[in-house]
C-alpha positions in Angstrom: -70.7 -27.4 15.4 -69.1 -24.4 14.0 -71.1 -21.2 13.2 -71.4 -20.7 9.6 -69.9 -17.2 8.5 -70.3 -16.4 4.8 -66.8 -15.4 3.2 -65.9 -14.5 -0.1 -63.3 -17.4 -0.8 -62.7 -20.6 1.0 -62.3 -24.3 0.0 -65.7 -25.6 1.0 -64.6 -29.2 0.2 -61.6 -28.9 2.8 -63.9 -27.6 5.4 -66.4 -30.4 5.0 -63.6 -32.9 5.0 -62.0 -31.6 8.2 -65.3 -31.2 10.2 -67.1 -34.4 11.0 -70.4 -32.5 12.0 -70.5 -31.6 8.3 -70.7 -34.8 6.6 -73.8 -36.3 5.1 -76.9 -33.9 5.3 -75.1 -31.1 7.0 -72.4 -30.9 4.3 -74.9 -31.1 1.6 -76.9 -28.2 3.0 -73.7 -26.1 3.7 -72.7 -26.7 0.1 -76.3 -25.6 -1.1 -76.0 -22.2 1.1 -72.5 -21.6 -0.1 -73.4 -22.0 -3.7 -76.2 -19.8 -3.4 -74.2 -17.1 -1.6 -71.4 -17.5 -4.2 -74.0 -17.0 -7.0 -74.8 -13.6 -5.4 -71.5 -12.5 -4.3 -69.9 -13.1 -7.7 -73.0 -11.9 -9.7 -73.3 -8.8 -11.5 -77.2 -9.0 -11.1 -79.6 -9.0 -14.2 -81.4 -11.8 -15.4 -79.0 -14.9 -15.0 -80.6 -18.0 -14.0 -77.9 -18.4 -11.3 -78.7 -15.0 -9.9 -82.4 -15.6 -9.8 -82.4 -18.8 -8.3 -79.8 -17.6 -5.5 -82.0 -14.6 -4.9 -85.1 -16.9 -4.6 -83.3 -19.2 -2.2 -82.6 -16.5 0.3 -85.7 -14.3 0.1 -88.6 -16.7 -0.3 -90.4 -16.7 3.1 -90.9 -20.3 4.4 -88.9 -21.7 1.6 -85.6 -23.7 1.2 -83.4 -21.3 3.1 -85.3 -21.7 6.3 -85.0 -25.5 6.2 -81.3 -25.1 5.4 -80.6 -22.8 8.2 -82.5 -25.1 10.7 -80.5 -28.3 9.3 -77.4 -26.4 9.9 -78.5 -25.4 13.4 -78.8 -21.6 12.7 -81.7 -19.3 13.1 -82.8 -18.6 9.7 -83.3 -14.6 10.5 -79.8 -14.3 12.0 -78.2 -16.3 9.3 -80.0 -14.3 6.6 -78.8 -11.1 8.4 -75.2 -12.5 8.5 -75.5 -13.1 4.8 -76.6 -9.7 4.0 -73.9 -8.1 6.1 -71.2 -10.3 4.2 -72.8 -9.2 1.0 -72.7 -5.4 2.0 -69.1 -5.9 3.0 -68.3 -7.2 -0.4 -70.0 -4.3 -2.0 -72.6 -6.5 -3.4 -75.9 -5.5 -1.5 -76.7 -2.3 -3.1 -75.8 -3.3 -6.4 -78.0 -6.4 -6.4 -81.0 -5.0 -4.4 -81.4 -8.2 -2.6 -82.1 -9.7 0.9 
């Protein structure tokens, strides 16, 4: 299975279609992860419901993010760190004060 690397733009539907390992449950969890990431990467912060929900997804210990990472075959701490790095590269980490 391919390693998941948060990126700013790509067609997730095409990635899932082309990789048989991402069908079914894996594809669903990848879609959930990607949506939460995109909600943070495109957010201006504040009190939007999307922002709060995405921040909660990534930051609640023992929450859905850990399950998502495990289903995707990733170590939750490593995936969270890679997500943090991607948000930092996008110039979002300091602005949003998250993960």
